[in-house]
C-alpha positions in Angstrom: 19.0 -32.0 -15.4 21.4 -30.2 -17.9 23.3 -27.2 -16.9 23.4 -24.2 -19.2 25.1 -20.8 -19.4 23.6 -17.6 -20.5 25.0 -14.0 -20.8 23.4 -10.7 -20.2 25.1 -7.3 -20.9 24.7 -4.8 -18.1 25.4 -1.1 -19.0 28.2 0.2 -16.9 26.1 3.1 -15.6 23.4 0.8 -14.4 25.6 -2.0 -13.0 25.8 -0.8 -9.4 22.1 -0.1 -9.3 20.9 -3.4 -10.5 23.5 -5.5 -8.7 23.3 -3.7 -5.4 26.0 -2.6 -2.9 28.7 -5.4 -2.8 26.5 -7.4 -5.2 23.8 -7.8 -2.6 21.0 -8.1 -5.1 23.1 -10.5 -7.2 23.6 -12.8 -4.2 20.0 -12.7 -3.3 18.9 -13.8 -6.8 21.6 -16.6 -6.8 20.3 -17.8 -3.4 16.6 -17.7 -4.3 16.9 -19.2 -7.8 19.8 -21.6 -7.1 22.0 -20.3 -9.9 25.6 -19.1 -10.1 26.3 -15.7 -11.4 29.6 -14.3 -12.5 29.8 -10.5 -13.2 32.8 -9.3 -15.3 33.4 -6.3 -17.4 29.7 -5.3 -17.8 28.7 -8.9 -18.8 26.8 -11.2 -16.4 27.1 -14.9 -16.9 24.3 -17.0 -15.4 25.0 -20.8 -14.8 22.4 -23.4 -13.7 19.4 -25.5 -14.8 17.8 -24.1 -18.0 14.5 -23.0 -16.4 16.1 -21.2 -13.4 18.6 -19.5 -15.7 15.7 -18.2 -17.8 14.0 -16.9 -14.6 17.2 -15.2 -13.4 17.7 -13.6 -16.9 14.1 -12.3 -16.9 14.5 -10.8 -13.3 17.7 -9.1 -14.4 16.2 -7.9 -17.7 13.4 -6.3 -15.7 15.7 -4.7 -13.1 17.9 -3.2 -15.9 14.8 -1.8 -17.7 13.6 -0.2 -14.5 17.0 1.2 -13.9 17.0 2.7 -17.5 13.7 4.4 -16.7 15.4 6.3 -13.8 14.4 4.1 -10.8 16.7 3.5 -7.9 16.5 -0.3 -7.5 15.6 -1.3 -4.0 15.4 -4.6 -2.2 11.6 -4.5 -2.5 12.0 -4.3 -6.4 14.2 -7.3 -6.3 11.9 -9.3 -4.1 8.9 -8.5 -6.3 10.6 -9.2 -9.5 11.7 -12.6 -8.0 8.1 -13.4 -6.9 6.8 -12.6 -10.4 9.6 -14.8 -12.0 7.7 -17.8 -10.7 4.5 -16.8 -12.6 3.6 -16.0 -16.2 3.4 -12.4 -15.2 7.0 -11.5 -14.9 6.6 -8.6 -17.5 4.0 -6.9 -15.3 6.6 -5.2 -13.2 7.4 -3.0 -16.2 3.7 -2.2 -16.9 3.2 -1.2 -13.4 6.2 1.1 -13.5 4.5 3.1 -16.3 1.6 4.2 -14.2 2.8 7.5 -12.7 0.1 9.0 -10.5 1.9 12.3 -9.7 5.3 13.6 -8.4 6.4 14.7 -5.0 7.7 18.1 -4.3 11.2 16.7 -4.9 10.2 15.4 -8.3 10.1 11.7 -7.3 7.3 9.9 -9.1 4.6 8.3 -7.1 3.4 5.1 -8.7 2.1 1.6 -7.8 4.9 -0.9 -7.1 3.0 -4.2 -7.1 0.1 -5.7 -9.0 -2.2 -5.4 -5.9 -1.4 -1.6 -5.7 -2.0 -1.2 -9.5 -5.4 -2.9 -9.1 -6.1 -0.6 -6.2 -5.2 2.5 -8.2 -7.3 1.4 -11.2 -10.3 0.7 -8.9 -10.1 4.3 -7.5 -10.2 5.6 -11.1 -13.3 3.6 -12.0 -15.4 3.5 -8.8 -17.1 6.2 -6.8 -16.3 4.4 -3.5 -13.3 2.1 -2.9 -12.4 0.1 0.1 -8.6 -0.6 0.4 -7.9 -3.3 2.9 -4.5 -4.6 3.8 -1.6 -4.7 6.3 0.7 -2.0 7.3 3.1 -0.8 4.6 1.0 -1.6 1.6 0.6 2.0 0.5 -3.2 2.2 1.1 -3.2 5.7 2.4 -0.3 7.1 0.5 -1.6 6.1 -2.9 -5.1 7.4 -2.0 -3.6 10.7 -1.0 -1.6 10.9 -4.3 -4.8 10.2 -6.3 -6.7 12.8 -4.3 -4.1 15.5 -4.7 -3.7 14.8 -8.5 -7.5 15.0 -8.9 -7.5 18.3 -7.0 -4.6 19.8 -9.2 -6.5 18.7 -12.3 -9.7 20.4 -11.2 -11.6 17.2 -11.0 -12.7 18.0 -7.5 -12.9 21.3 -5.6 -11.5 20.1 -2.2 -9.9 17.2 -0.3 -11.2 16.0 3.0 -9.0 13.6 5.0 -10.4 12.1 8.1 -9.8 9.2 10.6 -11.2 8.3 13.9 -9.4 9.9 16.9 -8.6 6.8 19.0 -5.4 5.8 20.8 -3.5 2.8 19.6 -3.9 0.9 22.8 -2.4 3.5 25.1 -4.2 6.2 27.1 -2.7 9.4 26.1 -4.5 11.5 28.7 -5.2 15.2 28.4 -3.0 16.6 25.7 -1.9 20.3 26.0 -3.0 23.1 23.7 -6.1 24.1 21.9 -8.5 21.7 20.1 -6.4 21.6 16.9 -3.2 20.8 19.0 -5.2 18.0 20.8 -6.3 16.2 17.5 -3.1 16.8 15.4 -1.2 13.8 16.9 -4.0 11.4 15.7 -3.9 13.0 12.1 -0.1 13.2 11.9 0.3 10.4 9.3 -2.1 12.3 6.9 -0.2 15.5 7.3 3.2 13.7 6.6 1.9 12.4 3.2 0.3 15.7 2.3 3.7 17.6 3.0 5.6 15.0 1.0 3.4 15.0 -2.1 2.1 18.5 -2.1 4.6 20.5 0.0 4.0 22.3 3.2 3.6 25.7 1.7 1.0 24.6 -0.9 -0.9 22.6 1.7 -1.0 25.6 4.2 -2.2 27.9 1.4 -5.1 25.5 0.3 -5.9 24.7 3.9 -6.4 28.4 4.8 -8.8 28.7 1.9 -10.7 25.7 3.2 -9.9 23.6 0.1 -8.0 20.9 2.0 -9.3 19.7 5.4 -7.8 17.3 7.8 -10.2 16.5 10.6 -11.4 13.7 13.0 -14.3 11.6 11.9 -16.6 13.1 14.5 -16.4 16.4 12.5 -18.2 14.9 9.5 -21.5 14.5 11.3 -24.4 16.6 9.9 -22.4 17.5 6.7 -23.1 16.9 2.9 -19.8 16.7 1.0 -20.2 17.6 -2.7 -17.5 17.9 -5.3 -14.8 16.5 -2.8 -12.2 13.8 -2.7 -12.9 12.1 0.7 -10.4 9.7 2.4 -11.3 7.8 5.7 -8.1 6.3 7.1 -7.8 3.7 9.8 -11.4 2.6 9.2 -11.1 -0.5 11.3 -11.3 1.7 14.3 -14.8 3.0 13.4 -18.0 1.8 14.9 -20.7 0.5 12.6 -22.7 3.8 13.4 -19.7 6.0 12.5 -19.1 4.2 9.2 -22.8 4.5 8.2 -22.7 8.2 9.2 -19.6 8.7 7.1 -20.8 6.9 4.0 -24.0 8.8 4.0 -22.2 12.2 4.0 -21.3 11.7 0.3 -22.7 14.3 -2.1 -22.7 14.8 -6.0 -19.3 14.8 -7.7 -17.5 13.2 -4.8 -15.2 10.2 -4.6 -14.5 8.3 -1.4 -11.6 6.0 -0.4 -11.9 4.0 2.9 -8.6 2.4 4.0 -8.1 0.0 6.9 -6.2 -2.9 8.3 -8.5 -5.6 9.8 -5.7 -7.0 11.9 -4.9 -3.8 13.8 -8.0 -2.7 15.6 -7.8 -0.4 18.6 -11.5 -0.5 19.6 -12.6 -1.6 23.1 -12.6 -5.3 23.6 -15.8 -6.9 22.2 -16.7 -3.8 20.0 -17.6 -4.5 16.4 -15.6 -2.7 13.7 -17.6 -0.5 11.3 -15.2 -1.6 8.5 -16.0 -5.3 9.0 -19.7 -4.6 9.0 -19.4 -2.4 5.9 -17.6 -5.1 4.0 -20.4 -7.5 4.6 -23.3 -5.0 4.1 -22.0 -3.3 0.9 -20.3 -6.2 -1.0 -23.1 -6.5 -3.6 -23.2 -2.8 -4.6 -21.7 -2.4 -8.1 -20.4 1.1 -7.7 -18.3 0.2 -4.7 -14.9 -1.4 -5.2 -13.1 -3.7 -2.7 -9.3 -4.1 -3.0 -7.5 -6.5 -0.7 -3.8 -6.0 -0.4 -1.6 -8.7 1.2 1.9 -9.1 2.6 3.3 -9.4 -1.0 2.2 -5.7 -1.5 4.2 -4.3 1.4 6.6 -1.7 0.1 8.3 -0.6 3.3 11.6 -2.2 4.5 11.6 -5.9 3.6 11.6 -6.9 7.2 8.0 -5.4 7.5 6.9 -7.9 4.9 8.4 -10.7 6.9 6.8 -9.4 10.2 3.3 -9.2 8.5 3.6 -12.6 7.1 4.7 -14.0 10.4 1.7 -12.6 12.2 -0.6 -13.9 9.4 0.8 -17.3 9.8 0.6 -17.2 13.7 -3.0 -16.0 13.6 -3.9 -18.7 11.0 -2.4 -21.4 13.2 -4.2 -20.0 16.2 -7.6 -20.0 14.5 -7.0 -23.6 13.3 -6.0 -24.7 16.8 -9.1 -23.0 18.2 -11.3 -24.8 15.7 -9.7 -28.1 16.5 -10.1 -27.6 20.2 -13.8 -26.7 19.9 -14.3 -29.7 17.6 -12.8 -32.1 20.1 -14.7 -30.5 22.9 -18.0 -31.0 21.0 -17.2 -34.7 20.4 -16.5 -35.4 24.1 -19.9 -34.0 25.1 
């Protein structure tokens, strides 16, 4: 296999951003694509087999363009650009970057960072009800919140309702101090965090006092009809089938619903059926409902989270295969 050389010009003001601290991103690309890179005086020389050199050039060209658009390049950006380099879709990272949903109070743009997230956001725009299913760190709740807040600001809906089942994550928390709101706030904290970051605490409190933004446990939804609202049900894997049916039948005219959940992190009592699992089976043939399945490749937290999610997926797949094999051999011996 012939070895070729290729040169890329890196603007000085973007060099540190795209190469990483101590050339960490450069080394990662070298190791992943098995090429040699020499960075001197704003010019990057890539040496290796022709196909891998072209991949490395594509990755760097995409990272430079992202940097020119004002992005701070992270390890997640590099990992995703590398994964796309092995497909015919390496240009998609730039298309995704153009889809700005809104900006946080500090001015940071909120936008999808992977193709899975882009498909999720597009589904929310098109469908009345969307189920976002995926592991921790895939941005299911955060992107849903961003879409809700933007729709609220644009006057597309009159209010935002955020809810989740109040269930402990495997630990018994006992009797919490304070009034009713103080008792339920710990369960709803992740929703408040996202609201404060995107909308700002002052704006949230102002709209909350007027009843335009409501953060409440799922039990509070019973008996209500929710018109002209953006409704998000978070942690839906911890609902019962009855709770899920109750929630979905609250929807009124002019409303949009997003249901998020992670089927691998159920905190229900042993043997209990998840309302999310049931809903995915019952509703899968209804056209106006969208289903988006995010995976470990869509994790946008620390890269280690992606590895942890993948390791658990692999472990669970092997466990299921081993269990099937054991049952099969048991059946043959009978």
